[in-house]
N, CA, C and O of each residue as an XYZ file, in Angstrom:
368
protein
N       0.849     -1.168      0.000
C       0.000      0.000      0.000
C       0.899      1.237      0.000
O       1.855      1.309      0.773
N       0.607      2.176     -0.835
C       1.419      3.378     -0.972
C       0.771      4.537     -0.214
O      -0.448      4.707     -0.231
N       1.603      5.320      0.443
C       1.139      6.486      1.177
C       0.516      7.496      0.215
O       1.021      7.681     -0.893
N      -0.556      8.141      0.616
C      -1.256      9.091     -0.245
C      -0.652     10.493     -0.204
O      -1.057     11.366     -0.972
N       0.323     10.713      0.695
C       0.973     12.025      0.751
C       1.800     12.245     -0.499
O       2.080     11.302     -1.239
N       2.196     13.504     -0.739
C       3.057     13.778     -1.891
C       4.375     13.021     -1.771
O       4.665     12.405     -0.745
N       5.149     13.078     -2.815
C       6.453     12.424     -2.799
C       7.292     12.958     -1.651
O       7.251     14.149     -1.341
N       8.055     12.069     -1.020
C       8.930     12.437      0.083
C      10.171     13.141     -0.458
O      10.613     14.145      0.100
N      10.724     12.620     -1.531
C      11.924     13.179     -2.161
C      11.731     13.135     -3.671
O      11.089     12.230     -4.202
N      12.295     14.122     -4.350
C      12.276     14.132     -5.807
C      13.655     14.515     -6.301
O      14.296     15.416     -5.760
N      14.106     13.819     -7.339
C      15.389     14.126     -7.949
C      15.212     14.305     -9.443
O      14.098     14.490     -9.933
N      16.328     14.248    -10.164
C      16.289     14.462    -11.598
C      15.504     13.419    -12.356
O      14.822     13.751    -13.326
N      15.579     12.169    -11.944
C      14.851     11.117    -12.653
C      14.176     10.122    -11.725
O      13.747      9.058    -12.171
N      14.075     10.450    -10.435
C      13.424      9.537     -9.494
C      12.627     10.311     -8.454
O      12.935     11.457     -8.127
N      11.590      9.646     -7.944
C      10.771     10.176     -6.859
C      10.632      9.063     -5.836
O      10.673      7.884     -6.188
N      10.468      9.433     -4.564
C      10.332      8.445     -3.498
C       9.056      8.722     -2.726
O       8.778      9.857     -2.339
N       8.284      7.665     -2.509
C       7.078      7.723     -1.687
C       7.241      6.728     -0.549
O       8.020      5.779     -0.644
N       6.500      6.955      0.524
C       6.453      5.980      1.608
C       5.342      4.991      1.332
O       4.311      5.339      0.757
N       5.560      3.762      1.744
C       4.548      2.738      1.610
C       4.590      1.826      2.818
O       5.431      1.990      3.702
N       3.688      0.870      2.854
C       3.620     -0.093      3.945
C       3.474     -1.488      3.371
O       2.673     -1.714      2.464
N       4.246     -2.420      3.898
C       4.151     -3.819      3.489
C       2.767     -4.323      3.877
O       2.360     -4.187      5.031
N       2.051     -4.894      2.942
C       0.653     -5.276      3.188
C       0.501     -6.382      4.229
O      -0.540     -6.460      4.881
N       1.502     -7.236      4.404
C       1.392     -8.323      5.384
C       1.968     -7.953      6.740
O       1.370     -8.264      7.770
N       3.131     -7.289      6.758
C       3.809     -6.999      8.019
C       3.500     -5.615      8.564
O       3.647     -5.377      9.763
N       3.072     -4.694      7.700
C       2.825     -3.324      8.131
C       4.082     -2.485      8.239
O       4.009     -1.312      8.607
N       5.239     -3.065      7.924
C       6.507     -2.332      7.992
C       6.528     -1.211      6.954
O       5.979     -1.354      5.861
N       7.170     -0.091      7.309
C       7.344      1.011      6.365
C       8.352      0.616      5.296
O       9.332     -0.072      5.581
N       8.113      1.046      4.084
C       9.050      0.850      2.974
C       9.127      2.153      2.184
O       8.217      2.980      2.234
N      10.215      2.318      1.464
C      10.362      3.434      0.541
C      10.126      2.894     -0.861
O      10.654      1.841     -1.220
N       9.351      3.594     -1.639
C       9.094      3.176     -3.016
C       9.738      4.207     -3.928
O       9.265      5.337     -4.049
N      10.825      3.797     -4.565
C      11.557      4.677     -5.467
C      11.029      4.448     -6.877
O      11.057      3.329     -7.389
N      10.554      5.510     -7.492
C       9.952      5.434     -8.819
C      10.869      6.167     -9.789
O      11.091      7.371     -9.657
N      11.397      5.434    -10.761
C      12.328      6.016    -11.725
C      11.724      6.003    -13.116
O      11.219      4.977    -13.571
N      11.775      7.121    -13.778
C      11.281      7.286    -15.135
C      12.386      6.876    -16.111
O      13.446      7.501    -16.145
N      12.145      5.842    -16.894
C      13.166      5.340    -17.825
C      13.568      6.382    -18.860
O      14.741      6.478    -19.221
N      12.611      7.157    -19.334
C      12.915      8.177    -20.340
C      13.864      9.223    -19.758
O      14.790      9.671    -20.434
N      13.633      9.611    -18.508
C      14.497     10.598    -17.855
C      15.898     10.044    -17.609
O      16.862     10.808    -17.551
N      16.022      8.725    -17.463
C      17.341      8.115    -17.241
C      18.243      8.261    -18.462
O      19.460      8.397    -18.330
N      17.651      8.233    -19.633
C      18.416      8.400    -20.872
C      19.581      7.434    -20.980
O      19.392      6.219    -20.916
N      20.782      7.966    -21.142
C      21.990      7.148    -21.317
C      22.387      6.407    -20.041
O      23.183      5.470    -20.096
N      21.845      6.812    -18.899
C      22.154      6.145    -17.629
C      21.358      4.865    -17.414
O      21.593      4.157    -16.434
N      20.428      4.552    -18.301
C      19.581      3.370    -18.135
C      20.383      2.079    -17.942
O      20.062      1.317    -17.030
N      21.421      1.791    -18.760
C      22.198      0.562    -18.522
C      22.886      0.551    -17.151
O      22.960     -0.496    -16.507
N      23.387      1.698    -16.704
C      24.043      1.785    -15.396
C      23.047      1.502    -14.279
O      23.371      0.815    -13.310
N      21.844      2.029    -14.413
C      20.814      1.813    -13.397
C      20.423      0.345    -13.355
O      20.220     -0.208    -12.274
N      20.314     -0.294    -14.512
C      20.012     -1.738    -14.544
C      21.101     -2.533    -13.818
O      20.800     -3.496    -13.113
N      22.357     -2.134    -13.988
C      23.477     -2.796    -13.313
C      23.376     -2.591    -11.799
O      23.583     -3.530    -11.030
N      23.062     -1.382    -11.378
C      22.917     -1.101     -9.947
C      21.772     -1.894     -9.331
O      21.893     -2.390     -8.211
N      20.667     -2.018    -10.051
C      19.530     -2.797     -9.547
C      19.930     -4.261     -9.385
O      19.595     -4.893     -8.384
N      20.646     -4.796    -10.370
C      21.108     -6.186    -10.279
C      22.026     -6.373     -9.073
O      21.958     -7.398     -8.395
N      22.886     -5.386     -8.802
C      23.785     -5.470     -7.646
C      22.999     -5.405     -6.337
O      23.284     -6.159     -5.407
N      22.016     -4.512     -6.261
C      21.204     -4.392     -5.044
C      20.437     -5.682     -4.742
O      20.218     -6.010     -3.576
N      20.033     -6.404     -5.768
C      19.326     -7.669     -5.556
C      20.207     -8.683     -4.840
O      19.707     -9.537     -4.108
N      21.526     -8.593     -5.050
C      22.469     -9.539     -4.461
C      23.054     -9.053     -3.131
O      23.567     -9.854     -2.349
N      22.978     -7.757     -2.876
C      23.675     -7.136     -1.754
C      22.887     -7.229     -0.457
O      21.668     -7.059     -0.434
N      23.608     -7.500      0.619
C      23.023     -7.485      1.954
C      24.058     -6.902      2.901
O      25.058     -7.552      3.207
N      23.824     -5.671      3.372
C      24.763     -4.995      4.260
C      23.963     -4.109      5.205
O      22.955     -3.525      4.809
N      24.409     -4.010      6.447
C      23.656     -3.265      7.456
C      23.529     -1.776      7.167
O      22.619     -1.135      7.694
N      24.407     -1.203      6.351
C      24.359      0.227      6.055
C      23.859      0.535      4.645
O      24.017      1.655      4.160
N      23.261     -0.450      3.990
C      22.711     -0.256      2.644
C      21.251     -0.680      2.673
O      20.918     -1.752      3.178
N      20.381      0.166      2.128
C      18.960     -0.173      2.084
C      18.754     -1.469      1.318
O      19.273     -1.643      0.216
N      17.995     -2.371      1.910
C      17.701     -3.648      1.265
C      16.628     -3.445      0.196
O      15.623     -2.771      0.423
N      16.860     -4.033     -0.952
C      15.874     -4.017     -2.032
C      14.951     -5.209     -1.817
O      15.362     -6.357     -1.990
N      13.698     -4.938     -1.439
C      12.733     -6.007     -1.198
C      12.139     -6.533     -2.502
O      12.008     -7.742     -2.692
N      11.787     -5.629     -3.380
C      11.104     -6.018     -4.608
C      11.377     -4.981     -5.680
O      11.593     -3.807     -5.381
N      11.366     -5.419     -6.931
C      11.577     -4.518     -8.052
C      10.536     -4.838     -9.108
O      10.379     -5.990     -9.512
N       9.828     -3.808     -9.551
C       8.841     -3.963    -10.611
C       9.262     -3.076    -11.772
O       9.775     -1.974    -11.576
N       9.040     -3.569    -12.978
C       9.399     -2.797    -14.157
C       8.221     -2.775    -15.118
O       7.625     -3.807    -15.426
N       7.902     -1.578    -15.581
C       6.885     -1.419    -16.613
C       7.587     -0.872    -17.853
O       8.806     -0.702    -17.856
N       6.841     -0.605    -18.872
C       7.417     -0.079    -20.105
C       8.121      1.261    -19.870
O       9.132      1.550    -20.510
N       7.590      2.075    -18.958
C       8.098      3.431    -18.775
C       8.776      3.699    -17.438
O       9.444      4.722    -17.285
N       8.620      2.793    -16.457
C       9.140      3.082    -15.115
C       9.718      1.856    -14.427
O       9.388      0.714    -14.746
N      10.605      2.145    -13.458
C      11.078      1.165    -12.485
C      10.429      1.533    -11.156
O      10.321      2.715    -10.829
N       9.997      0.539    -10.388
C       9.495      0.736     -9.039
C      10.329     -0.140     -8.120
O      10.267     -1.367     -8.194
N      11.104      0.489     -7.260
C      11.954     -0.248     -6.323
C      11.368     -0.114     -4.921
O      11.179      0.998     -4.428
N      11.083     -1.244     -4.282
C      10.572     -1.253     -2.918
C      11.764     -1.513     -2.009
O      12.352     -2.595     -2.021
N      12.110     -0.491     -1.213
C      13.334     -0.508     -0.417
C      13.045     -0.388      1.075
O      12.032      0.171      1.495
N      13.967     -0.932      1.854
C      13.946     -0.774      3.302
C      14.138      0.707      3.650
O      14.861      1.426      2.960
N      13.488      1.148      4.717
C      13.678      2.508      5.210
C      14.671      2.442      6.363
O      14.423      1.762      7.359
N      15.793      3.145      6.234
C      16.849      3.136      7.254
C      17.004      4.524      7.862
O      17.999      5.202      7.605
N      16.047      4.949      8.652
C      16.086      6.313      9.187
C      17.240      6.558     10.145
O      17.727      7.685     10.231
N      17.688      5.553     10.857
C      18.746      5.812     11.819
C      20.062      6.202     11.149
O      20.928      6.787     11.799
N      20.230      5.891      9.858
C      21.454      6.236      9.146
C      21.231      7.344      8.132
O      22.193      7.850      7.555
N      20.008      7.724      7.909
C      19.673      8.623      6.812
C      19.414     10.045      7.283
O      18.915     10.268      8.386
N      19.757     10.996      6.438
C      19.409     12.386      6.696
C      18.342     12.852      5.729
O      18.072     14.049      5.640
N      17.729     11.931      5.002
C      16.703     12.268      4.031
C      15.434     12.743      4.734
O      15.177     12.362      5.876
N      14.649     13.565      4.064
C      13.410     14.064      4.663
C      12.425     12.981      5.065
O      11.535     13.246      5.872
N      12.550     11.763      4.530
C      11.635     10.683      4.898
C      11.624     10.498      6.417
O      10.593     10.136      6.985
N      12.739     10.737      7.068
C      12.822     10.539      8.519
C      12.141     11.659      9.289
O      11.773     11.470     10.448
N      11.968     12.802      8.680
C      11.360     13.932      9.353
C       9.836     13.819      9.405
O       9.183     14.617     10.077
N       9.269     12.850      8.713
C       7.825     12.686      8.713
C       7.322     11.943      9.939
O       6.124     11.962     10.223
N       8.213     11.291     10.666
C       7.777     10.458     11.799
C       8.364     10.924     13.095
O       8.097     10.333     14.142
């Protein structure tokens, strides 16, 4: 379930919303990336996504799930407020 508030963070080609895991109720960050805006960086982003799928480290947000449509990537990520200075932590 995705939070109905506006985007928490916005960048050049990505936006982040808060969401909640439907079974556990845990908070998650949903990073939405526009493929068209990625342009020449699209192959690099695909490589980073593949690396995140394999990576498990206490100081790196865990990638729970990745969805891809024709125009966008949706990355469901762990929220790590204790290490982050992002505005997502200021909402709680």
